[in-house]
C-alpha positions as CSV (number, residue, x, y, z in Angstrom):
1,X,0.0,0.0,0.0
2,X,2.9,2.3,0.8
3,X,4.3,1.9,-2.7
4,X,1.0,2.5,-4.3
5,X,0.5,5.6,-2.2
6,X,3.9,6.9,-3.3
7,X,3.0,6.5,-6.9
8,X,-0.3,8.2,-6.4
9,X,1.3,11.2,-4.7
10,X,3.8,11.5,-7.5
11,X,1.5,10.8,-10.5
12,X,-1.9,12.1,-9.4
13,X,-1.2,14.6,-6.5
14,X,-4.6,16.3,-6.8
15,X,-6.4,13.0,-6.6
16,X,-4.0,11.0,-4.4
17,X,-5.9,11.4,-1.1
18,X,-9.2,10.3,-2.5
19,X,-7.8,7.4,-4.5
20,X,-5.7,6.3,-1.5
21,X,-8.8,6.3,0.7
22,X,-10.7,4.2,-1.8
23,X,-7.9,1.7,-1.9
24,X,-7.7,1.5,1.9
25,X,-11.5,0.8,2.0
26,X,-11.2,-2.2,-0.3
27,X,-11.0,-5.8,1.0
28,X,-7.5,-7.2,0.3
29,X,-6.3,-10.7,0.2
30,X,-2.7,-10.7,1.5
31,X,-0.1,-13.1,0.1
32,X,2.8,-13.3,2.6
33,X,3.7,-16.9,2.9
34,X,7.2,-18.1,3.6
35,X,7.3,-19.7,0.1
36,X,6.4,-16.4,-1.6
37,X,9.2,-14.6,0.3
38,X,11.6,-17.3,-0.4
39,X,10.8,-17.1,-4.1
40,X,11.1,-13.3,-4.0
41,X,14.6,-13.5,-2.4
42,X,15.7,-16.1,-4.9
43,X,14.5,-13.9,-7.8
44,X,16.2,-10.8,-6.3
45,X,19.5,-12.6,-6.0
46,X,19.4,-14.4,-9.3
47,X,18.2,-11.4,-11.3
48,X,20.2,-8.8,-9.3
49,X,17.0,-6.9,-8.8
50,X,15.2,-5.1,-6.0
51,X,13.1,-7.3,-3.7
52,X,10.0,-5.1,-3.9
53,X,9.7,-5.8,-7.6
54,X,10.6,-9.5,-7.3
55,X,8.0,-9.9,-4.5
56,X,5.2,-9.0,-6.8
57,X,6.5,-11.5,-9.3
58,X,6.8,-14.1,-6.6
59,X,3.1,-13.6,-5.7
60,X,2.1,-14.2,-9.3
61,X,4.2,-17.4,-9.4
62,X,2.5,-18.7,-6.2
63,X,-1.1,-17.6,-6.9
64,X,-3.2,-19.8,-9.2
65,X,-4.2,-18.0,-12.4
66,X,-2.0,-14.9,-11.6
67,X,0.6,-13.1,-13.7
68,X,2.6,-10.0,-13.0
69,X,1.8,-7.1,-15.4
70,X,4.7,-4.7,-15.5
71,X,5.7,-1.6,-17.5
72,X,9.3,-2.2,-16.4
73,X,11.0,-3.5,-19.6
74,X,14.3,-4.0,-17.8
75,X,12.7,-6.2,-15.2
76,X,10.7,-8.1,-17.8
77,X,13.7,-8.8,-19.9
78,X,15.6,-10.2,-16.9
79,X,12.6,-12.2,-15.4
80,X,10.6,-13.5,-18.4
81,X,12.4,-16.8,-18.1
82,X,10.8,-17.4,-14.7
83,X,7.4,-17.2,-16.3
84,X,4.1,-15.5,-15.5
85,X,5.2,-11.9,-16.3
86,X,3.7,-9.8,-19.0
87,X,4.7,-6.4,-20.3
88,X,2.0,-3.8,-19.9
89,X,2.1,-2.9,-23.6
90,X,1.3,-6.6,-24.4
91,X,-1.4,-7.0,-21.8
92,X,-4.9,-7.9,-22.5
93,X,-7.4,-9.7,-20.3
94,X,-7.0,-12.8,-22.5
95,X,-3.2,-12.8,-22.0
96,X,-3.3,-13.5,-18.3
97,X,-2.6,-17.1,-17.3
């Protein structure tokens, strides 16, 4: 939530408070298993990439029918071999596994 709030503040400063409140009022399912963290750490080490990004990918790898959609071409190019990652520019609802 903190990372989303930071992006809202930077990209939509006039709407950030309202959008953030809406997000905080949503029901969330949290994915914080030891296996997900282990995968995130392994990805971070093997890809030489920041854990925050690899954690989102690890969640996608551990959740049935999930994929990470990213606009980060650099991460995509490093991580596509791990599977279940899609570039935003190639995303469509039919492309999610």
